[in-house]
C-alpha positions, 0 to 999 in steps of 0.5 A: 944436136949435142948442144940442143941435148945439153940444153933440154937437160939443163931445163929437165933439171930446173924442173925436176929440182924446184923446191921450196925451204921454209926459213925463219925470218924472226918478224911476223909483217906481211912482206912485199919486197925480196932481192937475192944478190947472190946465193947468199946475201938477200935483202927483204922488206915489207910493212911497218918499216922492215928491212931484212937481210941475209949473208949466209943464204937464209941461215939467219935474218937480221934486221935494218932498220930505217929510223923513223919509219915503222908507220912505212910499208917497204913494198920494193927492196933492190940490192947491189951487194951486202952493204948497198940497197935501196928500199921503196915505200908506198902511200900517198904523198909523205909515205912514197920514199926512197932510202938507201944504205951503203953499209949493210944497213946500218944507216940509211939516207932518204932521197926522194923525200916525196911531198905531192899528195897526190903521188903514190910510187909503186916500184922502182928498178936499176941498171946499176947502183948508180942508175934507175928508175921509180914509177908512180900512180898517174897524176892527172892523165900524166905518168910519173916517172922519175929517174936518178944517174947518181946513185939516188942523190936526185931523182928527176921526174920524166918530162910530160912531152917524152911520155905517152898519156895515161888512161883515167887512174892508170898506175901499178899495183905496188904488190911485189916490186916487180913491175918494173923490168930492165935489160940493156937500155930497155926498160918496161912497165906493167900497168893496172890497164894492162898496158906496157910502157917501154923506152928504149933508150934508157928511160929518155923516150917512152911507148906504150902498147896494150896486153890482153891480160885481163883488166878491172878495177882489182885486175891487170899486170902484176909484174913484168920481166925479161929474160933479154931484149925481145923475150919477156912475160906479164903475170897478174890476173885479179887479186880478189879471185886468187884462185882464178887464171883467166888471161892473166899472163902474156909473153913477147918475142919482139921486145913488148911490141906485141903480147900473146896469152898463155895459159897454164897458170893455176891463180892469180900471180903477184910475182914473176922472175926469169931464172938465170942461165936455164935458158927458158925458165921462169917462175911465177908465185902469188898469195896461194902458190907457185908455177913454173915454166921451161918453155918461155911461159908456153906451158906451167908446172904448179911447185909444192908448197905455199904462196907468197907475194914477192919472189927473187932469183940469185944472179946464179940462177941455183936458188931463189926466194919467196917473201910473204904473209906473217913474215914468211920466207923460203929458199927455191933451190932451182938446181941440184 
C-alpha cells in the first residue's frame, strides 16, 4: 500500500506541475525535430537546414550549421550527448539525407546520401550511437527500411522478403520525427495507413498490425512511443482538421499485437512522448495545444499554453522541450 500511494503521488505531481516556459531560439524557421539528451543538453532542427543546440537547459541556443544544407528541411534529430547527434532531412530523392556530428556540430559528415528518386525519408531512431533505423515511404508496394550498426558509416536496406507488403502509397508522416519507437530489441513504426510495423529482433524480421486510428488522405498515425516492450501509445488524426480529435489515439499493453482506441485528446497530435520515472505519464503535442495523461493514455488533461510540432523529454523525466512554428521553443517542467 505504501508503494502504491507513492506512485500515485508521483503521478499527481506530474499533472500539477506541467508548465510551458518559452525560450529564445534565435531563428524564425519552422522547427520539426527535437532531442533532449538530459536536463541541459538539447538539440533541435527544422527548415532551411537549421540545427540548434543548447548546453544550458535552453537559456541560450546556438546554431550548428550543416554545410551546403540551406535548402534542406531537417524533420528529425537524434542526439546522444553534447557532441554526438544525427540529423535527417526529408524530400524526394537526393533531398533525403542523414548527417552526423561527433564534435558538437562544428563538423558534419554526410552518411546516407540517397540517390533513388522514389525514396522519401520520414524518420529515424537509434538504440545507441552505433545502431539505428531509418524509414522511407514505400516504393512500388514495398516498405523501405535502412539499418546501421556501425555508427552510420553505412546504411543497409532491409531485404524485401523480411518485410510485409505495403498498402498503396503507404508511408509515414514526416511531422515530428517520432513515428519510430524502440524498447530493448523491439522497434515499431507507425504508418499513414494507421498500421504499425514491428520487429522483435532489432530489425531483422518484421510483422504488421492494423490499429483503429483514423485513416485518410491527411490522417493516420503521426507518432508512436513505448515505455517498455509491452506498453505503447500512438497518436495522430487529420492534420487538415487540427481541432478535431476523432479516433486519433490508441494504446497497447501487449507490445503492439492489439490496439484499443482512447479518447480525451483536445485535437490533432503530431508527437507523443513517455515521461521517464513517472510510471504511466505521457505528453502529446500538436500545433494547437498539448495534453497530459497520467494513466497510460486512458484519460487526458489539456496543458495550458501554445502548440508545437515535436516534443522530447529528458532522460530524467523532469523536463521536456517542444518546438514549432517561427522558431518556437519552450521548456516544459514536469516535476517540481
